[in-house]
C-alpha positions in Angstrom: 0.0 0.0 0.0 1.1 3.5 -0.5 2.2 5.3 2.6 3.1 8.9 2.8 6.5 9.8 4.0 6.5 10.1 7.8 8.6 13.2 7.7 9.1 16.0 5.2 11.9 18.5 5.4 10.6 22.0 5.4 13.5 24.2 6.4 16.6 23.8 8.5 18.5 25.8 11.1 22.1 26.4 10.2 24.6 26.4 13.0 28.3 26.5 13.3 29.8 23.1 12.2 31.9 21.2 14.7 34.4 18.4 14.0 33.5 15.3 16.1 35.6 12.1 16.5 33.8 8.9 17.4 34.8 5.4 18.5 31.7 3.9 17.0 32.2 1.4 14.1 28.5 0.9 13.5 27.1 1.5 10.1 25.4 4.9 9.9 24.2 6.0 6.5 25.1 9.3 5.0 21.7 10.9 5.7 21.6 9.6 9.4 17.9 8.9 8.9 17.9 5.2 8.0 16.7 3.2 11.1 14.0 0.8 12.2 11.6 1.2 15.1 11.1 -1.6 17.7 7.8 -3.2 18.4 7.3 -1.0 21.5 6.9 2.3 19.5 3.6 4.1 20.2 1.8 6.9 18.4 -0.5 8.0 21.2 2.2 9.1 23.5 5.2 11.1 22.4 7.4 9.1 24.7 10.2 7.9 22.4 12.5 6.6 25.1 11.4 3.0 24.4 12.4 3.1 20.8 15.3 0.8 19.9 17.3 1.4 16.8 18.5 -1.8 15.1 22.0 -1.4 13.8 23.7 -3.0 10.8 27.2 -4.0 11.9 30.0 -3.8 9.3 33.8 -4.1 9.7 35.6 -0.9 10.2 36.9 0.8 7.1 40.1 1.8 8.8 41.7 1.6 12.3 41.7 4.8 14.4 44.8 5.8 16.3 45.0 5.1 20.0 44.9 8.8 20.8 41.2 8.9 19.7 40.0 6.1 22.0 39.0 8.4 24.8 36.7 10.6 22.7 33.0 10.2 23.2 30.1 10.5 20.7 28.4 13.8 21.0 24.9 14.6 19.8 24.1 17.4 17.5 22.2 20.4 18.8 20.8 21.8 15.6 17.6 20.1 14.5 15.5 20.3 11.4 11.9 21.5 11.5 9.5 19.0 10.0 5.8 18.9 9.1 3.2 17.6 11.4 2.5 13.9 11.1 -1.1 12.8 10.7 -2.8 10.3 13.2 -2.9 7.7 10.4 0.8 7.9 9.9 1.4 7.7 13.7 -0.6 4.5 13.8 1.6 3.1 11.1 4.7 4.0 13.0 3.3 2.4 16.1 2.7 -0.9 14.4 5.3 -3.6 15.4 8.0 -4.0 12.8 10.0 -7.2 12.5 13.7 -6.9 13.0 15.7 -6.7 9.8 18.9 -8.2 11.2 19.9 -11.2 13.3 22.4 -9.0 15.1 20.8 -6.5 17.5 22.6 -4.0 19.6 21.4 -2.4 22.8 19.9 1.0 22.5 22.5 3.6 22.1 22.5 7.3 21.6 21.6 8.3 18.1 20.7 11.5 16.4 17.4 12.8 18.0 14.3 11.6 16.1 12.3 14.5 14.6 8.8 14.8 16.2 5.6 15.9 14.5 4.8 19.4 15.4 2.0 21.8 14.8 2.2 25.4 14.0 1.5 26.4 17.6 4.0 24.0 19.2 6.5 25.5 21.4 10.3 25.0 21.4 10.3 24.2 25.1 7.9 21.3 24.6 10.0 19.9 21.8 13.2 20.1 23.8 11.6 18.2 26.7 10.4 15.5 24.4 13.8 15.2 22.7 15.5 14.7 26.0 13.4 11.6 26.7 14.9 9.9 23.6 18.4 9.9 24.9 19.1 7.0 27.3 22.4 6.9 29.0 25.3 5.3 27.1 26.7 2.2 28.9 30.3 1.2 28.7 29.7 -1.8 26.5 28.4 0.4 23.7 31.8 2.0 23.4 33.2 -1.1 21.7 33.2 -1.7 18.0 30.2 -4.2 18.2 29.0 -4.9 21.7 29.3 -8.6 22.7 31.0 -9.6 19.5 34.6 -10.5 18.6 36.1 -8.3 15.9 38.6 -10.9 14.7 36.5 -12.0 11.6 36.3 -8.5 10.4 40.1 -8.1 10.7 40.6 -11.4 8.9 38.3 -10.3 6.2 40.3 -7.2 5.6 43.6 -9.2 5.5 42.0 -11.6 3.0 41.3 -8.7 0.7 44.9 -7.5 1.0 46.6 -10.9 0.6 44.6 -12.4 -2.1 46.9 -13.9 -4.8 45.5 -12.4 -8.0 44.8 -9.0 -6.6 48.4 -8.6 -5.4 49.8 -9.5 -8.7 47.3 -7.8 -11.0 46.1 -11.0 -12.8 42.7 -11.3 -11.2 39.9 -12.4 -13.6 36.4 -12.2 -12.1 34.0 -14.9 -13.1 30.4 -15.4 -12.3 29.9 -16.6 -8.8 33.5 -16.2 -7.7 33.7 -12.7 -6.5 34.0 -13.8 -2.9 36.7 -16.4 -3.2 40.1 -15.7 -1.7 43.3 -17.7 -2.0 44.4 -17.5 1.6 43.9 -20.0 4.4 41.2 -18.7 6.8 42.2 -19.7 10.3 39.0 -18.3 12.0 35.4 -18.7 11.2 33.2 -15.9 9.7 31.0 -16.0 12.8 27.8 -16.3 10.8 28.5 -13.4 8.5 27.9 -15.7 5.5 30.8 -14.6 3.2 32.3 -18.1 3.4 29.2 -20.2 3.0 29.2 -20.6 -0.8 33.0 -21.2 -0.8 32.7 -24.0 1.8 29.9 -25.6 -0.1 31.9 -25.7 -3.3 35.0 -27.0 -1.6 33.0 -29.9 -0.1 31.9 -30.8 -3.6 35.4 -30.6 -5.1 37.0 -32.6 -2.3 35.4 -35.8 -3.5 37.4 -35.9 -6.7 40.7 -34.3 -6.0 43.9 -35.8 -7.6 46.6 -37.3 -5.4 48.9 -34.7 -4.0 52.6 -34.4 -3.1 53.1 -35.3 0.6 55.1 -32.2 1.3 52.7 -29.8 -0.5 49.3 -31.2 0.3 47.3 -29.0 2.6 45.7 -30.8 5.5 42.1 -30.0 6.3 41.5 -27.9 9.4 38.5 -28.1 11.6 37.8 -24.7 13.0 36.7 -24.2 16.6 33.1 -23.5 17.1 32.2 -19.9 17.7 29.1 -18.5 19.4 27.1 -16.0 17.4 25.3 -13.3 19.4 21.7 -12.8 18.3 18.8 -10.5 19.3 17.2 -13.1 21.5 20.4 -14.2 23.1 20.4 -17.6 21.3 23.9 -19.1 20.5 24.8 -21.1 17.4 27.8 -23.3 16.8 29.6 -23.1 13.4 32.0 -25.9 12.4 33.6 -25.6 8.9 36.3 -27.5 7.2 38.3 -25.2 5.0 40.7 -26.6 2.4 43.5 -24.6 0.9 43.6 -23.5 -2.7 45.4 -26.1 -4.8 46.4 -26.5 -8.4 44.2 -28.7 -10.6 45.2 -29.6 -14.2 42.9 -28.3 -17.0 42.5 -30.2 -20.2 40.9 -28.1 -22.9 39.0 -29.4 -25.9 41.0 -30.2 -29.0 39.3 -27.5 -31.0 39.5 -24.8 -28.3 40.5 -21.4 -29.6 40.9 -19.8 -26.3 43.3 -22.5 -25.0 45.3 -23.9 -28.0 46.8 -27.3 -27.8 50.3 -27.5 -26.2 52.0 -29.3 -29.0 54.6 -26.8 -30.2 57.9 -28.2 -31.6 60.7 -26.2 -33.2 60.5 -25.8 -37.0 63.6 -28.0 -37.6 61.8 -30.9 -35.8 58.5 -30.6 -37.8 57.7 -33.2 -40.4 58.5 -30.9 -43.4 62.1 -30.0 -42.4 62.8 -33.3 -40.7 61.5 -35.1 -43.9 63.7 -32.9 -46.0 66.7 -33.8 -43.9 65.8 -37.5 -44.1 65.6 -37.2 -47.9 69.0 -35.6 -48.0 70.4 -38.5 -46.0 68.8 -41.0 -48.3 70.4 -39.3 -51.3 73.8 -39.5 -49.6 73.2 -43.1 -48.8 72.1 -43.9 -52.3 75.3 -42.3 -53.7 77.5 -44.3 -51.3 75.8 -47.6 -52.1 76.1 -46.8 -55.8 79.8 -46.1 -55.5 80.4 -49.3 -53.5 78.5 -51.6 -55.9 79.7 -49.9 -59.1 83.3 -49.9 -58.0 83.2 -53.6 -57.1 81.6 -54.6 -60.4 83.7 -52.4 -62.8 87.1 -52.5 -61.0 86.9 -48.8 -60.2 84.9 -45.7 -60.6 87.0 -43.3 -62.7 90.4 -43.0 -64.2 93.0 -41.3 -62.1 94.7 -38.4 -64.0 96.8 -36.2 -61.8 97.4 -35.3 -58.1 95.3 -32.3 -57.1 93.1 -32.1 -60.2 89.3 -31.9 -60.3 88.8 -35.6 -59.9 91.0 -35.5 -56.8 88.7 -32.9 -55.3 85.6 -35.1 -56.0 87.0 -38.1 -54.3 89.0 -36.6 -51.5 87.3 -33.4 -50.4 83.7 -33.6 -51.7 82.5 -36.6 -49.6 83.8 -35.1 -46.4 82.3 -31.7 -47.3 78.9 -33.2 -47.8 79.2 -35.2 -44.6 80.1 -32.1 -42.6 77.0 -30.3 -44.1 74.8 -33.1 -43.0 76.5 -33.2 -39.6 76.0 -29.5 -39.0 72.3 -29.9 -39.8 72.2 -32.8 -37.4 73.7 -30.6 -34.6 70.8 -28.2 -35.0 68.3 -31.1 -34.7 70.1 -32.2 -31.5 70.0 -28.7 -30.1 66.3 -28.3 -30.7 65.5 -31.8 -29.4 67.5 -31.2 -26.3 65.8 -28.0 -25.3 62.3 -29.4 -25.7 62.9 -32.9 -24.3 62.6 -31.7 -20.6 59.1 -30.2 -21.4 58.0 -33.3 -23.2 58.8 -35.3 -20.1 57.0 -32.8 -17.9 53.8 -33.0 -20.0 53.7 -36.8 -20.0 51.6 -38.9 -17.7 54.6 -40.7 -16.3 55.6 -39.6 -12.8 59.1 -40.8 -13.4 59.5 -38.7 -16.6 58.2 -35.6 -14.9 60.4 -36.1 -11.9 63.6 -36.5 -14.0 62.8 -33.9 -16.6 64.0 -30.9 -14.5 67.5 -32.4 -14.4 67.9 -32.8 -18.2 70.2 -30.4 -19.9 68.5 -27.6 -21.9 71.5 -26.7 -24.1 74.4 -28.8 -25.5 77.7 -27.9 -24.0 79.8 -30.8 -25.2 79.9 -32.9 -28.4 82.8 -35.3 -27.8 81.0 -37.8 -25.5 77.7 -39.5 -25.9 74.6 -38.6 -23.8 72.9 -41.2 -21.7 70.8 -39.0 -19.4 67.6 -39.6 -21.3 67.6 -43.3 -20.5 67.5 -42.4 -16.8 64.8 -39.8 -17.5 62.5 -42.5 -19.0 62.9 -41.3 -22.6 64.5 -44.3 -24.4 63.5 -43.1 -27.9 65.4 -39.9 -27.5 68.3 -41.7 -25.7 68.8 -44.1 -28.6 68.7 -41.2 -31.0 71.4 -39.4 -29.2 73.6 -42.5 -29.1 73.2 -42.9 -32.9 73.9 -39.2 -33.4 77.1 -39.6 -31.5 78.1 -42.6 -33.6 77.4 -40.6 -36.7 80.3 -38.3 -35.8 82.7 -41.1 -37.0 81.4 -40.8 -40.5 83.5 -37.7 -41.1 87.0 -39.3 -40.8 85.7 -42.4 -42.5 84.4 -40.4 -45.5 87.9 -38.9 -45.8 89.4 -42.4 -46.4 86.6 -44.0 -48.4 88.3 -43.7 -51.8 91.8 -44.8 -53.0 93.5 -45.5 -56.4 94.6 -48.8 -57.7 96.7 -49.8 -60.7 94.7 -51.8 -63.3 96.3 -53.7 -66.2 99.8 -54.6 -67.2 102.8 -52.5 -66.3 103.2 -51.4 -69.9 99.6 -50.4 -70.8 97.9 -50.3 -67.4 96.5 -47.2 -65.7 95.4 -45.9 -62.3 91.7 -45.9 -61.4 89.7 -44.4 -58.5 88.3 -47.2 -56.4 86.0 -47.4 -53.4 87.4 -48.8 -50.2 84.7 -51.5 -49.6 85.1 -52.0 -45.8 85.2 -48.3 -44.9 82.4 -47.4 -47.3 80.0 -50.1 -46.0 80.7 -48.9 -42.5 79.6 -45.4 -43.4 76.6 -46.8 -45.2 75.6 -48.7 -42.0 75.9 -45.5 -39.9 73.7 -43.6 -42.4 71.1 -46.4 -42.3 71.1 -46.1 -38.5 70.7 -42.4 -38.7 67.8 -42.6 -41.2 66.0 -45.1 -39.0 66.6 -43.0 -35.9 65.2 -39.9 -37.7 62.1 -41.7 -38.9 61.5 -43.0 -35.4 62.0 -39.6 -33.9 59.6 -38.1 -36.5 57.0 -40.6 -35.6 57.6 -40.0 -31.9 57.2 -36.2 -32.3 54.2 -36.4 -34.6 51.3 -34.8 -32.7 53.2 -35.2 -29.5 52.1 -33.3 -26.5 55.1 -31.2 -25.7 53.5 -28.8 -23.2 54.8 -25.8 -25.0 53.2 -22.7 -26.5 56.4 -21.5 -28.2 60.0 -22.3 -28.4 61.8 -22.0 -25.0 65.0 -20.5 -26.4 66.0 -17.9 -23.8 65.8 -17.1 -20.1 62.7 -15.0 -20.6 60.8 -18.0 -22.0 61.5 -20.0 -18.9 60.7 -17.2 -16.5 57.3 -16.7 -18.3 56.4 -20.3 -17.3 57.0 -19.6 -13.6 54.7 -16.5 -13.3 52.1 -18.4 -11.1 54.0 -21.6 -10.4 53.5 -23.2 -7.0 56.8 -25.2 -7.0 59.0 -22.5 -5.5 59.0 -23.8 -1.9 61.3 -26.7 -2.6 63.8 -24.4 -4.3 64.4 -22.4 -1.1 68.1 -21.7 -0.8 68.9 -23.5 -4.1 70.9 -20.6 -5.5 73.9 -22.0 -3.6 73.2 -25.7 -4.2 75.7 -28.2 -5.7 74.6 -30.6 -8.4 73.9 -33.5 -6.1 71.9 -31.3 -3.7 69.3 -30.5 -6.5 68.6 -34.2 -6.9 68.4 -34.7 -3.1 65.9 -31.9 -2.8 63.8 -32.4 -5.9 64.0 -36.1 -6.6 60.5 -36.8 -5.2 58.8 -34.0 -7.2 56.7 -34.6 -10.3 56.1 -31.1 -11.7 53.9 -30.8 -14.8 53.6 -28.2 -17.5 50.3 -27.3 -19.0 47.0 -25.5 -18.3 45.9 -25.1 -14.7 43.1 -23.7 -12.6 42.8 -23.7 -8.8 40.2 -25.5 -6.7 38.6 -22.1 -5.8 38.7 -20.6 -9.3 37.7 -23.1 -11.8 37.1 -20.5 -14.5 40.5 -18.8 -14.1 42.6 -20.8 -16.5 46.4 -20.1 -16.7 49.5 -21.7 -18.3 52.8 -22.6 -16.7 54.7 -25.1 -14.6 53.1 -26.4 -11.4 52.5 -29.3 -9.1 49.2 -31.1 -9.2 47.6 -30.9 -5.8 50.1 -28.3 -4.6 48.9 -25.2 -2.8 49.1 -21.8 -4.4 51.7 -19.2 -3.4 50.5 -17.5 -0.2 51.3 -14.0 0.9 51.2 -12.0 4.2 51.3 -8.3 5.1 54.3 -7.4 7.2 54.8 -3.8 8.3 52.8 -2.5 5.4 54.6 -4.6 2.7 53.1 -7.6 0.9 55.5 -10.6 1.2 55.4 -14.1 0.0 55.4 -16.8 2.6 58.4 -19.1 2.3 59.1 -22.2 4.3 62.1 -22.9 6.5 63.2 -19.3 6.6 63.4 -17.2 9.7 62.1 -13.7 9.2 64.0 -10.9 11.0 62.4 -9.8 14.2 60.9 -6.4 14.5 63.2 -5.6 17.3 66.2 -5.7 15.0 64.6 -3.7 12.3 64.7 0.1 11.9 62.2 0.3 9.2 59.9 -1.8 6.9 62.7 -2.2 4.3 65.2 -3.9 6.6 66.2 -7.5 5.8 68.6 -10.1 7.1 72.1 -10.1 5.7 73.3 -13.3 4.1 77.1 -13.6 4.0 77.2 -16.9 2.1 76.1 -15.3 -1.2 78.6 -12.5 -0.7 81.5 -14.9 -0.4 83.6 -15.2 -3.7 84.1 -18.9 -2.9 80.3 -19.4 -3.3 79.6 -16.7 -5.9 82.4 -17.8 -8.3 82.3 -21.5 -7.4 81.3 -23.0 -10.8 83.0 -22.6 -14.1 83.4 -25.4 -16.6 86.8 -27.1 -16.1 88.0 -26.2 -19.6 87.4 -22.5 -18.9 89.3 -22.3 -15.6 92.5 -20.4 -15.4 94.9 -23.4 -15.4 93.3 -25.1 -18.3 92.8 -22.0 -20.4 96.5 -21.2 -20.0 97.4 -24.8 -20.8 95.3 -24.8 -24.0 96.9 -21.7 -25.2 100.5 -22.9 -24.5 99.9 -26.3 -26.0 98.2 -24.9 -29.1 101.0 -22.4 -29.8 103.7 -25.0 -29.2 102.0 -27.6 -31.5 101.3 -25.0 -34.1 105.0 -23.9 -34.2 106.2 -27.5 -34.3 103.8 -28.3 -37.1 104.9 -25.4 -39.2 108.6 -26.2 -38.6 108.3 -29.8 -39.5 106.2 -29.0 -42.5 108.3 -26.4 -44.2 111.9 -27.1 -43.1 113.7 -28.9 -46.0 110.3 -28.9 -47.9 109.3 -32.1 -46.2 105.6 -32.0 -47.1 106.2 -30.6 -50.6 108.8 -33.2 -51.8 107.2 -36.0 -49.7 108.3 -38.4 -47.1 108.4 -42.2 -46.8 105.1 -43.7 -45.5 106.9 -46.3 -43.3 104.0 -48.7 -43.9 102.8 -50.7 -46.9 101.2 -48.5 -49.5 99.9 -51.1 -52.0 96.1 -51.3 -52.3 94.3 -54.7 -52.2 91.4 -55.8 -54.3 89.0 -54.2 -51.9 90.8 -50.9 -52.4 92.3 -50.7 -48.9 95.7 -49.1 -48.6 97.3 -48.9 -45.1 99.3 -45.8 -46.0 96.4 -43.8 -47.5 94.0 -44.8 -44.7 96.5 -43.8 -42.0 97.3 -40.4 -43.6 93.7 -39.7 -44.4 91.8 -41.0 -41.4 94.2 -39.9 -38.6 94.7 -36.3 -39.7 91.0 -35.9 -40.3 90.2 -37.5 -36.9 92.6 -35.1 -35.1 91.1 -32.1 -36.9 87.6 -33.4 -36.2 88.4 -33.6 -32.5 89.7 -30.0 -32.6 86.5 -28.9 -34.3 84.3 -30.6 -31.7 86.4 -29.2 -28.8 86.0 -25.7 -30.1 82.3 -26.3 -30.8 81.9 -27.4 -27.2 83.6 -24.3 -25.9 81.6 -22.1 -28.3 78.2 -23.5 -27.0 79.3 -23.2 -23.4 80.2 -19.5 -24.0 76.9 -19.0 -25.8 75.0 -20.4 -22.8 76.9 -18.4 -20.2 77.0 -15.1 -22.2 73.6 -13.9 -20.9 74.7 -14.5 -17.3 78.0 -12.6 -18.0 75.9 -9.7 -19.4 73.7 -9.7 -16.3 76.8 -9.9 -14.0 78.4 -6.8 -15.5 78.4 -3.5 -13.7 75.1 -1.7 -14.2 73.4 -4.9 -15.6 72.1 -5.3 -19.1 68.9 -4.8 -21.1 66.5 -7.6 -21.8 67.6 -7.7 -25.4 71.2 -8.5 -24.5 70.4 -10.9 -21.6 66.9 -12.3 -21.0 66.1 -12.6 -24.7 69.6 -13.7 -25.9 69.2 -17.2 -27.4 72.7 -17.8 -28.9 72.7 -21.6 -28.2 69.5 -22.0 -30.3 70.6 -20.0 -33.3 72.2 -21.1 -36.5 76.0 -20.6 -36.6 76.0 -17.4 -38.8 72.9 -16.1 -37.1 74.4 -16.4 -33.7 77.5 -14.4 -34.9 75.4 -11.5 -36.2 73.1 -11.4 -33.2 76.1 -11.4 -30.8 77.8 -8.6 -32.7 74.6 -6.5 -32.6 74.5 -7.0 -28.8 78.2 -6.2 -28.5 79.0 -9.7 -27.2 82.3 -9.9 -29.1 83.6 -13.1 -27.5 80.5 -15.0 -28.3 80.5 -13.6 -31.9 84.1 -14.5 -32.4 83.9 -18.0 -31.1 80.7 -18.8 -33.0 82.3 -17.6 -36.2 85.5 -19.6 -35.5 83.5 -22.7 -34.8 81.9 -22.4 -38.2 85.2 -21.8 -39.9 86.7 -24.8 -38.0 84.5 -27.1 -40.0 87.1 -26.7 -42.8 89.8 -28.5 -40.6 88.6 -32.1 -41.0 87.8 -31.4 -44.7 91.3 -30.2 -45.5 93.1 -32.5 -43.2 91.5 -35.6 -44.6 92.4 -34.9 -48.2 95.6 -32.9 -48.2 98.0 -36.0 -47.7 98.3 -38.5 -50.5 100.5 -41.5 -51.1 101.8 -41.8 -54.7 104.6 -43.2 -56.8 107.4 -40.9 -58.0 109.0 -42.3 -61.2 112.1 -40.2 -61.0 113.2 -41.7 -57.6 111.2 -44.9 -58.1 109.8 -44.4 -54.6 106.5 -44.3 -53.0 106.2 -41.1 -50.9 103.5 -39.3 -48.9 103.2 -35.7 -50.2 100.8 -32.9 -49.3 98.4 -31.1 -51.7 100.0 -27.7 -51.1 97.0 -25.3 -51.8 95.0 -27.3 -49.2 97.9 -27.5 -46.9 98.5 -23.8 -46.9 94.8 -23.3 -46.1 95.1 -25.8 -43.3 98.0 -24.0 -41.8 96.1 -20.7 -41.9 93.0 -22.1 -40.2 95.1 -23.9 -37.6 96.8 -20.6 -36.8 93.4 -18.9 -36.6 92.2 -21.7 -34.3 95.2 -21.2 -31.9 94.6 -17.5 -31.8 90.9 -18.0 -31.0 91.8 -19.5 -27.7 93.1 -16.1 -26.6 89.4 -15.0 -26.6 88.9 -17.1 -23.5 91.2 -15.0 -21.3 89.4 -11.7 -20.6 86.4 -11.3 -18.3 85.9 -15.0 -17.7 85.0 -14.1 -14.1 81.6 -12.8 -15.2 80.7 -16.2 -16.5 81.3 -17.8 -13.1 78.2 -18.9 -11.2 77.5 -20.5 -7.9 76.5 -23.7 -9.7 75.7 -24.9 -13.2 73.0 -23.3 -15.3 72.2 -26.0 -17.8 69.0 -27.7 -16.5 65.6 -26.4 -15.8 66.0 -26.9 -12.0 69.2 -24.9 -12.0 67.7 -22.1 -14.0 64.7 -21.9 -11.7 67.0 -21.5 -8.7 68.0 -18.0 -10.0 64.4 -16.6 -10.0 62.4 -18.6 -7.5 62.0 -15.6 -5.1 62.8 -12.9 -7.6 60.3 -10.1 -8.0 60.7 -10.4 -11.7 58.0 -13.1 -11.7 55.5 -10.4 -10.6 56.6 -8.0 -13.4 54.0 -6.9 -15.9 56.1 -8.2 -18.8 55.7 -11.8 -17.6 52.0 -11.7 -16.6 50.3 -14.2 -18.9 51.9 -13.6 -22.3 50.0 -15.4 -24.9 52.7 -15.6 -27.6 56.4 -15.1 -27.9 55.8 -11.9 -29.8 53.7 -10.7 -26.9 56.5 -11.4 -24.4 59.1 -9.7 -26.6 56.8 -6.6 -27.0 56.3 -6.3 -23.3 60.0 -6.5 -22.6 61.2 -4.3 -25.4 58.3 -2.2 -26.5 56.1 -2.2 -29.6 58.8 -0.4 -31.7 61.2 -3.3 -31.2 58.7 -5.8 -32.5 57.9 -3.7 -35.6 61.4 -2.9 -36.7 62.4 -4.1 -40.2 64.7 -6.9 -40.9 67.4 -4.5 -42.1 67.8 -3.3 -38.4 69.9 -6.4 -37.7 72.4 -5.2 -40.4 72.5 -1.6 -39.4 72.8 -2.5 -35.7 76.2 -4.0 -36.5 77.5 -0.5 -37.3 75.3 1.8 -35.2 74.1 -0.1 -32.2 71.6 1.3 -29.8 73.0 3.2 -26.9 71.2 1.0 -24.4 73.1 -2.0 -25.7 76.5 -0.5 -25.0 78.5 -2.3 -22.3 78.1 -0.9 -18.9 81.9 -0.4 -18.6 81.9 1.8 -21.6 80.0 4.6 -19.9 80.8 6.0 -16.4 78.5 4.3 -13.9 77.5 5.2 -10.4 80.6 3.6 -9.0 83.2 4.6 -11.5 86.1 6.9 -10.5 84.9 9.7 -12.7 81.3 9.6 -11.4 82.1 8.8 -7.8 79.7 10.5 -5.4 77.3 11.5 -8.2 73.9 10.2 -9.2 73.9 7.5 -11.9 73.3 8.9 -15.3 70.3 7.3 -17.1 70.2 7.4 -20.8 66.8 8.4 -22.1 66.0 8.0 -25.8 63.1 10.4 -25.5 63.5 14.1 -25.4 62.9 15.6 -22.0 62.7 19.1 -20.9 64.5 20.9 -18.1 61.7 20.2 -15.6 61.9 16.5 -16.1 65.7 16.6 -15.8 65.3 18.0 -12.3 63.2 15.0 -11.2 64.8 12.4 -9.0 66.2 9.2 -10.5 63.3 7.0 -9.4 60.7 9.2 -11.0 62.6 9.4 -14.2 63.2 5.7 -14.3 59.5 5.0 -13.8 58.6 7.2 -16.7 61.2 5.5 -18.9 60.0 2.1 -18.0 56.5 3.0 -19.2 57.5 4.8 -22.4 60.4 2.5 -23.3 60.4 -0.9 -21.4 63.5 -1.9 -23.4 65.5 0.6 -21.3 65.0 -1.4 -18.1 68.2 -3.1 -17.0 68.4 -6.5 -15.4 71.2 -8.0 -13.4 72.5 -11.1 -11.6 73.4 -10.4 -8.0 72.0 -10.0 -4.5 68.3 -8.8 -4.4 65.5 -8.6 -1.9 63.0 -11.3 -2.9 59.3 -11.4 -2.6 59.6 -12.9 0.9 61.5 -9.7 2.1 64.8 -11.6 2.4 68.1 -11.6 0.5 68.6 -14.0 -2.4 71.1 -14.4 -5.3 69.8 -14.5 -8.8 68.2 -12.5 -11.6 66.1 -9.3 -11.0 65.8 -5.8 -12.1 68.8 -3.6 -11.2 66.6 -0.8 -9.8 63.1 -0.9 -8.5 61.1 2.0 -7.2 61.0 2.2 -3.4 63.4 -0.7 -2.9 67.0 -1.5 -2.6 69.1 -1.8 -5.8 70.4 -5.2 -6.9 74.0 -5.7 -5.8 76.1 -7.0 -8.7 79.3 -8.9 -7.7 81.6 -6.5 -9.5 80.1 -3.5 -7.7 80.3 -5.4 -4.4 84.0 -6.0 -4.9 84.6 -2.4 -5.9 82.9 -1.2 -2.7 84.9 -3.7 -0.7 88.2 -2.5 -2.1 87.2 1.2 -1.9 86.0 0.8 1.7 82.7 2.3 1.0 79.3 0.6 1.5 78.6 -2.8 2.8 80.1 -5.8 1.1 
């Protein structure tokens, strides 16, 4: 029914405003006129002292300072003048009204209720009636909510501050999930109801949860019953079992556009390119089989004319050259397969494969010895392929000795013919057949294989993007100083998985990355106004020892050079590098002296072994002086290739360890081990990584060593002296001497700045890489927040202009590199002698005015990071992690409001200079 408004504002009396402070945390609306009358209200008498206002209790919006706790609520003295209320309206007001809340407070002092007044009413009568509406305020009403504990309200506020997605900016609201929070509630909601829907859903999901890791499975908690005060004084008992938020795998539909299938493989491993390589191997195999059969049936292949002619090149240099081309292509297949095999294991259904995958090497660092690690990791197909790939290395020296010459006919009218060495040639044919079978098996293994990848994991940034929301970080606590065996001891029982996930409390929030099935999500806490991630087995510094919210405990182990510089591959350590250089120079000089003194290689020397070829074409002399020199040169090439790939792998860490750090382009996005030889050289030159560029170029040039060494020595008969001598093909021999000298000089590139490549432990496997970022704030950076593609990740790290640059930029960058890519030592930094005691100079590619130049460094850097994210510098050193403690690894060099990352070089400079803490 339609009821007229009980009161209507006619006019007001304006008085002097007063500022009043109140303890009351009760919900009072902005107009102060929203209240309910009790059932004892009467319209016949104007006695309003029996009226009881029913309050709506809400948690306090903020805490008041203790100084305000003594202030009392004062009532206002200025009252509005209202119209007279009819008798019908008074009867309506006198009717009993049911309470609108289950929580009722005692009557407390409120703003005086306006009374109906006639035109002849006197102010004295109104004042006496208003005085009857003000009962005395008891001491209990001074509390926030009388008779009720305020803990649930405080916990509710903490939940809002410590929720996972809100802290990291990746929250996605879905229908029916606005009241879910990823923290563990340790107290009940005391009947407020904001946990009811969450508890009901958790009870449904708990019936079908997957098995969980014993160390990371959250135990159910039964909360203590709490009494809920109500209007009639009845008590209720609330018992709830709350389960922590855990990771649940998500398997999208095959035709899902929003969540594409995780079956990415590098292009060189796809059926088209792998089939093309198999076809090339089949052509080579067919040519070898033809040579073996045709030579055996026709007593030779071709007539021999002269030493060093075109036919000599076809039989002595061309087979080895074709074999090296196939081998270099095979190296790229090995490299691509090695960097995706850990993720193939992590996406499989086998717990053993997932457990061992984090220990597999991501990048090749040696090519001399076979790899057997994939057998232990439960990947026998890949393990067999790698064994065959290693056996295929022997085809290079064998191809150098596959052909020989044999005299056919009588001494008077006979002639020399090129002939295939049957035993050697069929050995090469066998190795090629094994290679083709291994490639076909590998192609079938990878066809529509679930790799768990969205794009190619070529760089550090690609791996960091997989850890943005990962829940596996707890077991990596302190791993930045682990030795190799400690990783296996700590992580042997884990079975991490890569793929799509959602949590038990957010089934519609699908994300991608590495996680543990059944493991709890990362949890946060608020400590002295800062949001910090909770980490196990770490002692947080006590408040008594802190002078401010930014204090942290000092770790001396990560500051020790014995820990920080503990690992460097043995062939890059001081003793061995010096030994390599000395041995290379001595052997090179001895080789040149023996070769050119008395023209020994030009006039020839006696073979000292039988030189006659048998019916199968085998000659001991030609085999020895072809196979052995080619094998030695091949070992030299593989050794330099191993050093080259090791330097390629460690170059991003060396850039991060330099004073002032490095940009993402030259560190996090550097992917030298995954690039083709010439592409790696160009990219390293553009980034001013000269050692990596030089060694990658020399490793490519060194492929000529086995080709030249296998064909330059030849055994032939000299009619003038009627002797059989071994002579060198001088054009090839001169080229061999030149490339050997270049090889020896290339070892000098290992001497400077090797200290920057030293790390506390190896950085080859996925577990070792995670140890550098498990507590880094880089995981919470905007650049790594759910990138959908590799182009998206690069754009966030470098800006849109970087992604849109033309292909000619790579060529022009070799001559005119960006200023941001210049080495930190090339410009005076904050700790250089020239700039000592001054602010660090920040290069800004955007024009700024004088007013901006006067801003502090922090403000300017924030502006640059928004306009040009490629100018942000990253480093490898000591940083304050998300848990508020010190760690060693990768992070941004400078963050607003926090302590700068301490690079080891800067630390040693401060220690020698006596300034700052070391």
